[in-house]
C-alpha positions, 0 to 999 in steps of 0.5 A, spaced: 596 619 637 591 622 634 587 616 634 589 616 641 587 623 643 581 622 639 578 617 642 580 620 649 576 627 647 570 621 644 570 618 651 570 625 655 564 627 650 561 620 651 561 622 659 558 629 659 553 627 655 551 621 659 552 626 666 546 630 662 541 626 661 542 622 668 541 629 670 535 630 666 532 624 667 532 626 675 529 632 674 524 629 669 523 624 674 515 623 678 516 626 685 514 621 689 521 618 687 527 620 692 534 620 690 536 618 697 532 612 698 531 610 691 537 607 686 538 610 678 535 603 676 528 605 681 528 612 677 530 609 670 524 604 670 519 609 672 521 613 665 522 606 661 526 606 655 527 614 657 534 619 658 537 615 664 537 608 660 540 612 653 545 615 659 547 608 661 547 606 652 552 612 651 556 610 658 558 604 655 559 606 648 564 612 651 567 606 655 568 601 648 572 608 645 577 607 650 579 599 648 583 600 642 588 606 644 589 603 650 591 597 647 596 601 643 598 605 650 600 600 655 607 599 650 611 594 654 606 592 659 605 585 660 600 582 655 597 578 661 595 585 664 593 588 658 589 583 657 584 583 663 584 590 664 581 591 656 576 585 659 575 588 665 573 595 662 569 590 656 565 587 662 564 594 665 560 596 658 557 589 658 553 590 664 551 598 662 548 595 656 545 588 659 542 594 665 540 598 660 536 593 656 533 588 661 529 593 667 528 592 674 522 592 677 517 597 679 520 599 687 516 595 692 514 589 687 517 582 688 523 581 684 523 577 679 527 574 673 528 581 670 531 585 676 535 579 678 538 579 671 538 586 671 541 587 679 547 582 677 549 585 672 550 592 675 553 589 681 558 585 676 560 593 673 560 596 679 566 590 681 569 590 674 571 597 673 575 599 680 579 592 678 581 595 671 583 602 673 587 599 679 591 595 673 591 600 669 595 605 674 601 601 673 601 603 666 599 610 665 604 613 668 601 621 672 594 617 673 597 611 677 595 615 684 588 618 682 586 611 678 588 607 685 584 612 689 578 611 684 579 604 685 579 604 692 573 610 693 569 605 689 570 598 693 568 601 699 562 605 697 560 598 693 561 594 700 557 600 703 552 599 698 552 591 699 551 593 707 545 597 706 541 592 702 542 587 706 542 589 714 542 595 713 534 596 711 537 600 705 538 606 709 541 611 704 542 607 698 540 611 694 546 616 695 551 612 696 550 608 689 549 616 686 556 617 689 559 610 687 557 612 680 561 618 680 567 615 683 566 610 678 565 616 672 571 619 675 575 613 674 573 612 666 573 620 665 582 619 668 583 613 662 580 619 658 584 624 659 590 621 659 589 618 653 588 625 650 595 628 654 598 622 651 596 624 645 598 630 644 605 628 648 606 624 642 603 629 636 608 633 639 615 628 639 612 625 631 612 633 629 619 634 632 621 628 629 619 630 621 621 636 622 627 636 627 630 644 627 635 647 623 643 649 625 647 653 621 654 650 618 659 652 623 664 655 618 671 657 619 674 663 622 676 668 615 683 670 615 684 678 613 687 680 608 691 685 612 692 682 618 699 682 620 704 676 618 709 676 623 715 672 621 722 671 624 728 677 624 733 677 619 740 674 623 736 670 629 
């Protein structure tokens, strides 16, 4: 109850902090870097170990905060579905950490081994989160529509990014990637908000069980002493 709500609030705080750090990283970047044609990783490698890398780590930690309360919140959901959803969230967080630790190459340079590790860690993370969101849509009542919407939008944007990276000649790849990130962060925030609301609801229910409403006992209506007593008439 309280742990569920606290974990949701912690995750929301981490998501907000990661967003602020990412914005700062873009504002402090070299003016020659274009957010329309260059990816977030291209911005991060220009300031190795800077705020954008820190934002990725913070977002991974925020994801980790969601895993224990989700295990409790699943209730009667199948164990296999729960394990898959949690595993995919862990893959998303692990991919973020790996992408933050292993940088890509500078824009325009041929890709080396580290750049390939960075790329495919990012690809796996971007695909794992919408899959986790789709699995979570059923067991989290009230959030299913949002989670499915974010999951489908993420997969569509991921497909657009793949097209841009290969046959599209990287046209607007930076814009597409940022839209993809916003969508996936929205999915993550939806899960965190659901946990906050669920923890609040359960807290109210538990409080009601500990302190049930007291009702005054019903006492019989007193009989007035001066009330007339009906007796049968004589001779009847």
